[in-house]
Backbone as ProteinMPNN parsed JSONL, in Angstrom:
{"seq_chain_A": "MVRQREFDKEQALDEAMELFWKKGYEATSISALTAAMGIQRPSLYAAFGGKEELFEAALRKYLNLHAARIRTKLHANPSVKEAIRAFFEDLVEEGYRETPSKGCFCINTMVELAPHDEKFEVLTREHEMYLAVIFQEAIRKGMKSGEFAGSLDAKALAQTLVVALIGLTVLLKSRPERSFADHSVGMVLSLLQ", "coords_chain_A": {"N_chain_A": [[0.833, -1.175, 0.0], [0.52, 2.238, -0.835], [1.921, 4.886, 0.907], [0.372, 7.759, 2.234], [1.185, 11.219, 1.762], [2.224, 13.133, 4.529], [2.08, 15.872, 4.971], [1.436, 19.355, 4.456], [1.409, 20.34, 1.3], [1.327, 22.879, 0.053], [1.968, 24.592, 2.167], [4.536, 23.678, 2.712], [5.744, 24.381, 0.305], [5.53, 27.159, 0.504], [7.306, 27.607, 2.628], [9.703, 26.77, 1.446], [9.841, 28.67, -0.589], [10.231, 31.038, 0.891], [12.759, 30.502, 2.015], [14.418, 30.143, -0.273], [14.071, 32.686, -1.345], [15.243, 34.284, 0.567], [17.922, 33.291, 0.694], [18.752, 32.57, -1.874], [19.27, 30.484, -4.811], [21.683, 28.909, -5.136], [22.904, 29.046, -2.588], [21.207, 27.675, -0.958], [20.72, 24.705, 0.609], [19.734, 21.24, 0.213], [19.355, 20.046, 2.69], [18.841, 22.289, 4.317], [16.48, 23.085, 3.135], [14.725, 20.869, 3.616], [14.643, 20.996, 6.386], [13.479, 23.546, 6.826], [11.041, 23.151, 5.547], [9.965, 21.135, 6.988], [9.988, 18.435, 6.328], [11.071, 15.197, 5.106], [13.859, 14.172, 3.029], [13.063, 12.158, 1.033], [10.33, 12.755, 0.815], [10.386, 15.366, -0.156], [11.551, 14.968, -2.698], [9.633, 13.237, -3.808], [7.329, 14.828, -3.84], [8.03, 17.224, -5.145], [10.094, 16.817, -6.983], [13.452, 17.457, -7.851], [15.822, 19.816, -6.412], [15.972, 21.982, -8.234], [13.482, 21.844, -9.528], [11.793, 22.289, -7.37], [12.584, 24.885, -6.729], [11.749, 26.199, -9.063], [8.955, 25.796, -8.869], [8.441, 27.232, -6.524], [9.232, 29.794, -7.344], [7.409, 30.27, -9.432], [5.017, 30.33, -7.97], [5.518, 32.58, -6.394], [5.686, 34.54, -8.434], [3.046, 34.654, -9.38], [1.717, 35.56, -7.049], [3.057, 37.993, -6.661], [2.456, 39.487, -9.004], [-0.348, 39.654, -8.718], [-0.484, 41.121, -6.363], [0.634, 43.576, -7.139], [-1.19, 44.374, -9.125], [-3.498, 44.637, -7.534], [-2.685, 46.756, -5.828], [-2.462, 48.816, -7.698], [-5.07, 49.207, -8.381], [-6.239, 50.071, -6.122], [-6.818, 52.681, -5.59], [-8.919, 55.275, -6.736], [-7.701, 57.192, -8.329], [-5.375, 56.828, -10.775], [-2.839, 57.922, -11.013], [-2.27, 58.559, -8.347], [-2.357, 55.993, -7.287], [-0.144, 54.755, -8.511], [1.857, 56.411, -7.521], [1.604, 55.854, -4.747], [2.25, 53.156, -4.822], [5.025, 53.12, -5.544], [6.094, 54.69, -3.48], [5.402, 53.129, -1.264], [6.944, 50.89, -1.85], [9.549, 51.847, -1.409], [9.318, 52.472, 1.307], [8.848, 49.907, 2.421], [11.288, 48.742, 1.757], [13.077, 50.025, 3.452], [12.1, 49.339, 5.894], [12.312, 46.596, 6.145], [14.754, 44.472, 7.368], [17.515, 42.409, 7.026], [16.948, 43.614, 3.681], [15.113, 41.51, 1.609], [14.566, 41.954, -0.941], [13.193, 41.376, -4.157], [11.983, 38.262, -5.047], [11.834, 37.412, -7.707], [13.498, 39.273, -9.039], [15.871, 38.776, -7.708], [16.339, 36.212, -8.659], [16.6, 36.804, -11.343], [19.043, 38.096, -11.335], [20.756, 36.154, -10.186], [20.373, 33.616, -11.55], [19.291, 33.885, -14.206], [21.229, 34.886, -16.101], [22.68, 32.611, -16.881], [20.993, 30.467, -17.167], [18.633, 29.345, -19.182], [15.909, 28.67, -18.782], [15.175, 30.1, -16.458], [15.789, 32.622, -17.276], [13.826, 33.029, -19.223], [11.471, 32.751, -17.659], [11.719, 34.922, -15.816], [11.845, 37.075, -17.578], [9.339, 36.891, -18.827], [7.755, 37.532, -16.654], [8.498, 40.207, -16.213], [7.447, 41.31, -18.561], [4.755, 40.798, -18.145], [4.26, 42.363, -15.88], [4.622, 44.849, -17.065], [2.375, 44.898, -18.704], [0.376, 45.019, -16.748], [0.931, 47.547, -15.582], [0.518, 49.061, -17.891], [-2.221, 48.676, -18.377], [-3.277, 50.075, -16.183], [-2.342, 52.662, -16.744], [-3.642, 53.176, -19.181], [-6.243, 53.212, -18.239], [-6.094, 55.552, -16.731], [-5.719, 57.318, -18.832], [-8.145, 57.108, -20.164], [-9.844, 58.182, -18.255], [-9.055, 60.773, -18.285], [-7.054, 61.583, -16.684], [-4.454, 61.289, -17.537], [-2.708, 62.469, -20.426], [-4.117, 61.891, -23.634], [-2.339, 61.372, -25.634], [-0.216, 60.105, -24.561], [2.35, 57.66, -24.452], [1.497, 54.755, -23.561], [2.5, 52.136, -23.421], [5.334, 52.437, -23.545], [5.738, 54.012, -21.251], [4.814, 52.266, -19.29], [6.69, 50.177, -19.498], [8.949, 51.594, -18.729], [8.288, 52.111, -16.078], [8.431, 49.52, -15.064], [11.173, 49.033, -15.354], [12.081, 50.976, -13.563], [10.974, 49.97, -11.199], [12.386, 47.516, -10.943], [15.06, 48.442, -10.806], [14.951, 50.112, -8.528], [14.237, 48.278, -6.553], [16.506, 46.619, -6.482], [18.417, 48.535, -5.763], [17.525, 49.239, -3.183], [18.303, 47.082, -1.65], [20.867, 47.648, -0.88], [20.541, 49.666, 0.861], [20.67, 52.668, 0.517], [21.206, 56.2, 1.277], [18.193, 57.575, 2.454], [17.14, 59.784, 1.12], [18.212, 59.531, -1.427], [16.799, 57.389, -2.596], [14.189, 58.436, -2.361], [14.325, 60.779, -3.954], [14.81, 59.618, -6.425], [12.434, 58.195, -6.847], [10.728, 60.367, -6.986], [11.563, 61.525, -9.423], [10.867, 59.478, -11.207], [8.108, 59.489, -10.863], [7.546, 61.949, -11.911], [7.236, 61.509, -14.556], [4.625, 60.945, -14.921], [3.047, 63.074, -15.559]], "CA_chain_A": [[0.0, 0.0, 0.0], [1.275, 3.482, -0.92], [1.698, 5.721, 2.075], [-0.027, 9.13, 1.929], [2.05, 12.282, 2.284], [1.69, 13.628, 5.785], [2.401, 17.283, 5.132], [0.703, 20.283, 3.608], [2.318, 20.646, 0.189], [1.37, 24.333, -0.168], [2.725, 25.179, 3.275], [5.94, 23.318, 2.483], [6.2, 25.211, -0.81], [5.699, 28.512, 1.05], [8.547, 27.617, 3.41], [10.799, 26.704, 0.483], [9.895, 29.961, -1.258], [10.853, 31.992, 1.816], [14.18, 30.196, 2.152], [15.062, 30.482, -1.549], [13.992, 34.138, -1.48], [16.21, 34.864, 1.503], [19.305, 32.853, 0.492], [19.071, 32.32, -3.27], [19.271, 29.083, -5.216], [22.958, 28.223, -4.874], [23.238, 29.011, -1.153], [20.199, 26.902, -0.235], [20.982, 23.264, 0.512], [18.592, 20.339, 0.396], [19.174, 19.887, 4.137], [18.171, 23.493, 4.815], [15.104, 23.052, 2.624], [13.913, 19.882, 4.342], [14.449, 21.511, 7.748], [12.514, 24.647, 6.762], [9.755, 22.64, 5.084], [9.474, 20.164, 7.958], [9.794, 17.149, 5.66], [12.269, 14.407, 4.843], [14.315, 14.2, 1.625], [12.221, 11.399, 0.101], [9.07, 13.479, 0.604], [10.683, 16.502, -1.03], [11.724, 14.465, -4.065], [8.363, 12.68, -4.29], [6.33, 15.887, -4.042], [8.463, 18.343, -5.973], [11.219, 16.508, -7.866], [14.705, 17.886, -7.239], [15.966, 21.193, -5.924], [15.637, 22.928, -9.297], [12.025, 21.809, -9.736], [11.208, 22.952, -6.209], [12.845, 26.308, -6.899], [10.854, 26.692, -10.112], [7.59, 25.836, -8.32], [8.398, 28.347, -5.576], [9.3, 31.025, -8.113], [6.125, 30.448, -10.134], [4.033, 30.749, -6.968], [5.842, 33.962, -6.069], [5.35, 35.397, -9.574], [1.592, 34.841, -9.366], [1.387, 36.405, -5.901], [3.643, 39.313, -6.899], [1.65, 40.176, -10.018], [-1.661, 39.946, -8.13], [-0.29, 42.185, -5.371], [0.829, 44.835, -7.86], [-2.472, 44.729, -9.746], [-4.373, 45.103, -6.454], [-2.231, 48.085, -5.395], [-2.733, 49.806, -8.738], [-6.518, 49.418, -8.454], [-6.709, 50.399, -4.776], [-7.133, 54.099, -5.524], [-9.596, 55.696, -7.968], [-6.747, 57.954, -9.124], [-4.266, 55.986, -11.234], [-1.6, 58.63, -10.681], [-2.038, 58.384, -6.904], [-2.093, 54.577, -7.046], [1.247, 54.506, -8.909], [2.673, 57.121, -6.534], [1.568, 55.07, -3.506], [2.969, 51.907, -5.063], [6.474, 53.355, -5.472], [6.434, 55.163, -2.132], [5.323, 51.951, -0.387], [8.099, 50.056, -2.167], [10.682, 52.425, -0.685], [9.058, 52.31, 2.738], [9.087, 48.495, 2.745], [12.718, 48.485, 1.622], [13.792, 50.521, 4.627], [11.548, 48.688, 7.09], [12.766, 45.208, 6.162], [16.207, 44.396, 7.609], [17.965, 42.991, 5.76], [15.955, 43.549, 2.613], [15.195, 40.337, 0.731], [14.317, 42.376, -2.308], [12.138, 40.674, -4.893], [12.43, 36.916, -5.395], [12.017, 37.356, -9.162], [14.682, 40.049, -9.402], [17.019, 38.019, -7.2], [16.538, 35.115, -9.614], [17.071, 37.436, -12.569], [20.462, 38.394, -11.149], [21.532, 34.95, -9.872], [20.257, 32.476, -12.455], [18.912, 34.173, -15.591], [22.335, 35.037, -17.051], [23.266, 31.347, -17.347], [19.991, 29.401, -17.189], [17.602, 29.826, -20.106], [14.564, 28.517, -18.207], [14.909, 31.19, -15.53], [15.81, 33.843, -18.086], [12.502, 33.152, -19.833], [10.481, 32.987, -16.596], [11.815, 36.282, -15.277], [11.504, 38.01, -18.653], [7.882, 36.854, -18.973], [7.175, 38.277, -15.537], [8.715, 41.629, -16.52], [6.49, 41.686, -19.6], [3.427, 40.775, -17.54], [4.15, 43.563, -15.055], [4.431, 45.981, -17.984], [0.963, 44.869, -19.11], [-0.407, 45.495, -15.605], [1.1, 49.003, -15.535], [-0.096, 49.641, -19.083], [-3.676, 48.694, -18.139], [-3.559, 51.175, -15.259], [-2.093, 53.927, -17.457], [-4.748, 53.355, -20.143], [-7.405, 53.606, -17.423], [-5.889, 56.967, -16.446], [-5.905, 58.063, -20.079], [-9.596, 57.141, -20.424], [-10.493, 59.064, -17.281], [-8.567, 62.124, -18.482], [-5.989, 61.854, -15.72], [-3.245, 61.387, -18.35], [-2.955, 62.924, -21.8], [-4.445, 60.83, -24.575], [-1.197, 61.136, -26.521], [0.826, 59.423, -23.787], [2.728, 56.325, -24.933], [1.231, 53.924, -22.385], [3.391, 50.973, -23.417], [6.69, 52.873, -23.19], [5.731, 54.438, -19.855], [4.673, 51.052, -18.467], [7.993, 49.498, -19.503], [9.838, 52.425, -17.925], [7.939, 51.883, -14.671], [8.979, 48.21, -14.693], [12.62, 49.234, -15.183], [12.239, 51.712, -12.303], [10.663, 49.021, -10.128], [13.515, 46.588, -10.812], [16.224, 49.187, -10.343], [14.735, 50.571, -7.155], [14.264, 47.105, -5.68], [17.91, 46.235, -6.322], [19.061, 49.617, -5.02], [17.121, 49.216, -1.774], [19.03, 46.027, -0.937], [22.101, 48.227, -0.327], [20.099, 50.682, 1.822], [21.307, 53.972, 0.34], [20.557, 57.28, 2.016], [16.77, 57.604, 2.12], [16.882, 60.849, 0.146], [18.596, 59.012, -2.743], [15.645, 56.628, -3.095], [13.03, 59.331, -2.478], [14.507, 61.643, -5.124], [14.659, 58.769, -7.614], [10.995, 57.966, -7.013], [10.166, 61.64, -7.448], [11.833, 61.679, -10.855], [10.033, 58.499, -11.929], [6.721, 59.939, -10.806], [7.379, 63.145, -12.759], [6.846, 61.029, -15.888], [3.181, 60.735, -14.926], [2.36, 64.367, -15.763]], "C_chain_A": [[0.887, 1.252, 0.0], [0.901, 4.355, 0.261], [1.381, 7.158, 1.631], [1.006, 10.117, 2.475], [1.406, 12.853, 3.535], [2.08, 15.074, 6.029], [1.574, 18.095, 4.148], [1.655, 20.764, 2.517], [2.432, 22.153, -0.039], [2.15, 25.039, 0.935], [4.219, 24.894, 3.107], [6.527, 24.163, 1.347], [6.418, 26.657, -0.351], [7.002, 28.627, 1.831], [9.77, 27.572, 2.496], [10.965, 28.043, -0.221], [10.584, 30.993, -0.37], [12.353, 31.764, 1.928], [14.952, 30.54, 0.875], [15.132, 32.004, -1.72], [15.066, 34.798, -0.619], [17.655, 34.552, 1.115], [19.714, 32.702, -0.971], [19.143, 30.83, -3.542], [20.539, 28.373, -4.76], [23.237, 28.052, -3.388], [22.245, 28.193, -0.326], [20.442, 25.417, -0.462], [19.686, 22.473, 0.664], [18.31, 20.155, 1.885], [18.456, 21.085, 4.736], [16.715, 23.527, 4.361], [14.235, 22.085, 3.418], [13.655, 20.348, 5.776], [13.388, 22.613, 7.762], [11.112, 24.155, 6.423], [9.145, 21.638, 6.063], [9.194, 18.806, 7.342], [11.133, 16.447, 5.49], [12.607, 14.488, 3.355], [13.405, 13.405, 0.685], [10.885, 12.094, -0.194], [9.266, 14.672, -0.317], [10.774, 16.024, -2.476], [10.415, 13.929, -4.633], [7.361, 13.776, -4.636], [6.747, 16.917, -5.08], [9.506, 18.0, -7.033], [12.486, 16.927, -7.142], [14.671, 19.333, -6.786], [15.554, 22.206, -6.997], [14.134, 22.986, -9.547], [11.3, 22.495, -8.583], [11.392, 24.466, -6.329], [11.9, 26.897, -7.945], [9.418, 26.798, -9.612], [7.43, 27.015, -7.359], [8.404, 29.681, -6.317], [7.977, 31.29, -8.828], [5.03, 30.904, -9.163], [4.259, 32.215, -6.613], [5.404, 34.901, -7.199], [3.852, 35.673, -9.623], [1.166, 35.773, -8.239], [1.854, 37.844, -6.124], [2.809, 40.112, -7.897], [0.285, 40.557, -9.458], [-1.566, 41.102, -7.13], [-0.13, 43.538, -6.069], [-0.479, 45.294, -8.5], [-3.432, 45.291, -8.693], [-3.989, 46.506, -6.009], [-2.571, 49.149, -6.431], [-4.224, 50.088, -8.905], [-7.098, 49.859, -7.115], [-7.169, 51.85, -4.646], [-7.842, 54.494, -6.816], [-8.677, 56.501, -8.896], [-5.576, 57.048, -9.485], [-2.937, 56.622, -10.842], [-1.266, 58.429, -9.194], [-1.744, 56.921, -6.565], [-0.643, 54.239, -7.39], [2.193, 55.189, -7.929], [2.75, 56.303, -5.244], [2.347, 53.765, -3.662], [4.469, 52.107, -4.888], [6.901, 53.855, -4.089], [6.388, 54.014, -1.128], [6.508, 51.021, -0.6], [9.336, 50.546, -1.405], [10.506, 52.21, 0.814], [9.332, 50.87, 3.182], [10.578, 48.17, 2.705], [13.52, 48.945, 2.824], [13.291, 49.887, 5.917], [12.104, 47.281, 7.25], [14.285, 45.151, 6.323], [16.627, 42.956, 7.8], [16.897, 42.802, 4.697], [16.176, 42.301, 1.761], [15.051, 40.74, -0.723], [13.133, 41.636, -2.89], [12.693, 39.321, -5.327], [12.693, 36.808, -6.895], [13.292, 38.082, -9.581], [15.938, 39.353, -8.901], [17.361, 36.879, -8.155], [17.091, 35.645, -10.929], [18.58, 37.67, -12.492], [21.28, 37.11, -10.978], [21.525, 33.909, -10.986], [20.029, 32.819, -13.927], [20.096, 34.33, -16.541], [22.889, 33.722, -17.595], [22.286, 30.177, -17.339], [18.793, 29.89, -17.992], [16.194, 29.737, -19.532], [14.222, 29.699, -17.305], [15.024, 32.553, -16.209], [14.416, 34.081, -18.669], [11.446, 33.461, -18.776], [10.526, 34.416, -16.085], [11.466, 37.32, -16.339], [9.987, 38.05, -18.867], [7.196, 37.634, -17.857], [7.344, 39.785, -15.747], [7.663, 42.107, -17.521], [5.069, 41.735, -19.026], [3.226, 41.996, -16.643], [3.952, 44.804, -15.92], [2.983, 46.052, -18.454], [0.08, 45.4, -17.98], [-0.298, 47.017, -15.483], [0.417, 49.667, -16.725], [-1.614, 49.706, -18.939], [-4.052, 49.867, -17.245], [-3.396, 52.518, -15.966], [-3.218, 54.204, -18.448], [-6.034, 53.767, -19.419], [-7.309, 55.096, -17.094], [-6.058, 57.841, -17.673], [-7.397, 58.188, -20.39], [-10.315, 58.105, -19.494], [-10.057, 60.513, -17.44], [-7.453, 62.51, -17.513], [-4.634, 62.007, -16.42], [-3.644, 61.839, -19.744], [-3.212, 61.727, -22.703], [-3.298, 60.479, -25.507], [-0.052, 60.395, -25.831], [1.109, 58.043, -24.385], [2.655, 55.374, -23.731], [2.192, 52.736, -22.295], [4.8, 51.36, -22.976], [6.762, 53.303, -21.728], [5.636, 53.226, -18.929], [6.002, 50.303, -18.381], [9.004, 50.273, -18.661], [9.554, 52.231, -16.437], [8.449, 50.523, -14.185], [10.487, 48.319, -14.475], [12.892, 49.965, -13.869], [11.995, 50.803, -11.111], [11.843, 48.084, -9.881], [14.736, 47.309, -10.242], [16.106, 49.618, -8.895], [14.801, 49.403, -6.172], [15.69, 46.634, -5.434], [18.642, 47.273, -5.473], [18.761, 49.522, -3.522], [17.812, 48.116, -0.977], [20.315, 46.567, -0.31], [21.81, 49.367, 0.646], [20.832, 52.015, 1.669], [20.647, 55.01, 1.251], [19.102, 57.369, 1.541], [16.47, 58.647, 1.046], [17.228, 60.402, -1.282], [17.413, 58.274, -3.373], [14.44, 57.537, -3.307], [13.142, 60.233, -3.703], [14.345, 60.851, -6.423], [13.189, 58.497, -7.895], [10.321, 59.237, -7.522], [10.374, 61.85, -8.937], [10.998, 60.704, -11.688], [8.587, 58.998, -11.978], [6.479, 61.192, -11.645], [7.011, 62.755, -14.19], [5.338, 60.9, -16.029], [2.394, 62.018, -15.158], [1.443, 64.328, -16.954]], "O_chain_A": [[1.874, 1.324, 0.732], [-0.275, 4.538, 0.575], [2.051, 7.701, 0.752], [1.619, 9.879, 3.516], [0.19, 13.033, 3.592], [2.376, 15.46, 7.16], [1.082, 17.58, 3.144], [2.595, 21.51, 2.789], [3.527, 22.652, -0.299], [2.905, 25.973, 0.667], [5.057, 25.767, 3.333], [7.674, 24.604, 1.425], [7.378, 27.303, -0.769], [7.718, 29.621, 1.714], [10.76, 28.259, 2.746], [12.087, 28.505, -0.429], [11.436, 31.744, -0.844], [13.131, 32.718, 1.934], [16.016, 31.155, 0.937], [16.139, 32.536, -2.187], [15.713, 35.756, -1.042], [18.52, 35.424, 1.191], [20.906, 32.706, -1.278], [19.084, 30.014, -2.622], [20.473, 27.353, -4.074], [23.754, 27.014, -2.974], [22.428, 28.037, 0.881], [20.377, 24.934, -1.593], [18.685, 22.974, 1.175], [17.15, 20.114, 2.296], [17.564, 20.924, 5.569], [15.83, 23.945, 5.108], [13.136, 22.439, 3.843], [12.574, 20.122, 6.318], [12.5, 22.61, 8.614], [10.12, 24.668, 6.941], [7.956, 21.328, 5.982], [8.28, 18.101, 7.769], [12.192, 17.037, 5.706], [11.759, 14.828, 2.53], [13.012, 13.922, -0.361], [10.377, 12.027, -1.313], [8.416, 14.96, -1.16], [10.154, 16.601, -3.37], [10.117, 14.14, -5.808], [6.626, 13.661, -5.617], [5.905, 17.428, -5.817], [9.775, 18.825, -7.906], [12.579, 16.763, -5.926], [13.624, 19.98, -6.781], [14.863, 23.18, -6.697], [13.579, 24.065, -9.754], [10.311, 23.197, -8.794], [10.466, 25.233, -6.063], [11.322, 27.963, -7.738], [8.734, 27.781, -9.898], [6.413, 27.708, -7.377], [7.664, 30.596, -5.957], [7.484, 32.418, -8.824], [4.215, 31.763, -9.5], [3.311, 32.997, -6.54], [4.812, 35.948, -6.936], [3.437, 36.803, -9.881], [0.35, 36.672, -8.446], [1.135, 38.794, -5.815], [2.495, 41.278, -7.658], [-0.192, 41.666, -9.697], [-2.454, 41.951, -7.06], [-0.703, 44.534, -5.628], [-0.831, 46.471, -8.423], [-4.099, 46.298, -8.93], [-4.859, 47.359, -5.83], [-2.933, 50.269, -6.071], [-4.601, 51.095, -9.504], [-8.313, 50.006, -6.984], [-7.844, 52.198, -3.677], [-7.409, 54.088, -7.895], [-8.862, 56.49, -10.114], [-4.868, 56.559, -8.604], [-2.02, 55.935, -10.391], [-0.119, 58.163, -8.838], [-0.966, 56.643, -5.653], [0.017, 53.515, -6.643], [3.214, 54.616, -7.547], [3.837, 56.084, -4.71], [3.024, 53.326, -2.732], [5.115, 51.35, -4.163], [7.961, 53.475, -3.592], [7.237, 53.93, -0.24], [7.02, 50.431, 0.352], [10.075, 49.747, -0.828], [11.444, 51.81, 1.504], [9.977, 50.648, 4.207], [11.07, 47.404, 3.534], [14.527, 48.33, 3.178], [13.994, 49.901, 6.927], [12.339, 46.827, 8.37], [15.018, 45.716, 5.512], [16.105, 42.314, 8.711], [16.043, 41.924, 4.813], [17.274, 42.061, 1.258], [15.373, 39.97, -1.628], [12.182, 41.311, -2.181], [13.772, 39.257, -5.917], [13.668, 36.181, -7.309], [14.072, 37.567, -10.382], [16.959, 39.34, -9.589], [18.533, 36.615, -8.424], [17.946, 35.016, -11.553], [19.299, 37.464, -13.469], [22.364, 36.982, -11.548], [22.579, 33.373, -11.33], [20.526, 32.114, -14.805], [19.984, 33.939, -17.703], [23.505, 33.711, -18.66], [22.693, 29.025, -17.488], [18.033, 30.744, -17.535], [15.373, 30.625, -19.763], [13.118, 30.239, -17.372], [14.419, 33.526, -15.76], [13.893, 35.194, -18.615], [10.611, 34.343, -18.979], [9.485, 35.055, -15.936], [10.853, 38.341, -16.025], [9.417, 39.123, -19.067], [6.19, 38.307, -18.08], [6.418, 40.552, -15.482], [7.066, 43.17, -17.35], [4.28, 42.611, -19.382], [2.151, 42.597, -16.642], [3.201, 45.706, -15.552], [2.424, 47.141, -18.587], [-0.862, 46.151, -18.232], [-1.306, 47.701, -15.304], [-0.196, 50.725, -16.577], [-2.229, 50.694, -19.34], [-5.026, 50.572, -17.511], [-4.226, 53.412, -15.801], [-3.696, 55.334, -18.547], [-6.812, 54.573, -19.93], [-8.303, 55.819, -17.164], [-6.495, 58.987, -17.564], [-7.86, 59.243, -20.825], [-11.276, 58.765, -19.89], [-10.625, 61.398, -16.8], [-6.971, 63.643, -17.532], [-3.773, 62.758, -15.961], [-4.772, 61.62, -20.185], [-2.592, 60.675, -22.546], [-3.289, 59.403, -26.104], [0.965, 60.096, -26.457], [0.179, 57.341, -24.78], [3.623, 55.214, -22.988], [2.642, 52.379, -21.206], [5.394, 50.69, -22.131], [7.734, 52.995, -21.039], [6.309, 53.175, -17.899], [6.391, 49.848, -17.306], [9.821, 49.675, -17.961], [10.48, 52.191, -15.627], [8.851, 50.386, -13.03], [11.017, 47.758, -13.517], [13.824, 49.617, -13.144], [12.727, 50.859, -10.123], [12.252, 47.885, -8.737], [15.365, 46.827, -9.3], [17.059, 49.499, -8.125], [15.359, 49.534, -5.083], [16.046, 46.288, -4.307], [19.399, 46.919, -4.569], [19.654, 49.706, -2.695], [17.9, 48.206, 0.248], [20.802, 46.015, 0.677], [22.736, 49.966, 1.194], [21.535, 52.445, 2.583], [19.65, 54.722, 1.912], [18.83, 57.249, 0.347], [15.641, 58.417, 0.166], [16.598, 60.852, -2.238], [17.07, 58.504, -4.532], [13.746, 57.424, -4.318], [12.157, 60.432, -4.415], [13.803, 61.361, -7.403], [12.747, 58.561, -9.042], [9.448, 59.181, -8.388], [9.467, 62.301, -9.637], [10.485, 61.065, -12.747], [7.932, 58.93, -13.018], [5.348, 61.468, -12.043], [6.524, 63.59, -14.952], [4.828, 60.759, -17.14], [1.178, 62.032, -14.967], [0.792, 65.325, -17.265]]}, "name": "protein", "num_of_chains": 1, "seq": "MVRQREFDKEQALDEAMELFWKKGYEATSISALTAAMGIQRPSLYAAFGGKEELFEAALRKYLNLHAARIRTKLHANPSVKEAIRAFFEDLVEEGYRETPSKGCFCINTMVELAPHDEKFEVLTREHEMYLAVIFQEAIRKGMKSGEFAGSLDAKALAQTLVVALIGLTVLLKSRPERSFADHSVGMVLSLLQ"}
């Protein structure tokens, strides 16, 4: 008789995601994963495959949560301009509150694995493109409401906001002077005129 798994697979995946997010792929051992997940090696392999498959599953879960969180934040305010402003200001605030800053799991993967692993290059690039679509939807909403000029290039601005998001997230890991981050956000937000 096959023995049933005696752990919550989603909870175990959440624990793996947190550990990978904090330490990265290379620095995370199978032993550390099984300890964090509260499972034995055979259960990890049976449920998720190897370390790379577990990492991919954790990253995919994060990407879905991350995109949903950004979409929610951009729709939280009737004013698109204010929603984008709040999004970037909150990003900075979170970066200085979290010690040390874990940054963004996707961006961490982009830096660690994407340069030499095609699968993770594609996954992170697809997420960048999806975030651009989310920003573009919000910008188009602002154009329809008259908050932004109808001649605004929504696609280019959305892509620029994604670049700003990535750059700011990486920057915040080094905890620069607060004014450095605040002034950078101010310049990004000046594009929303």
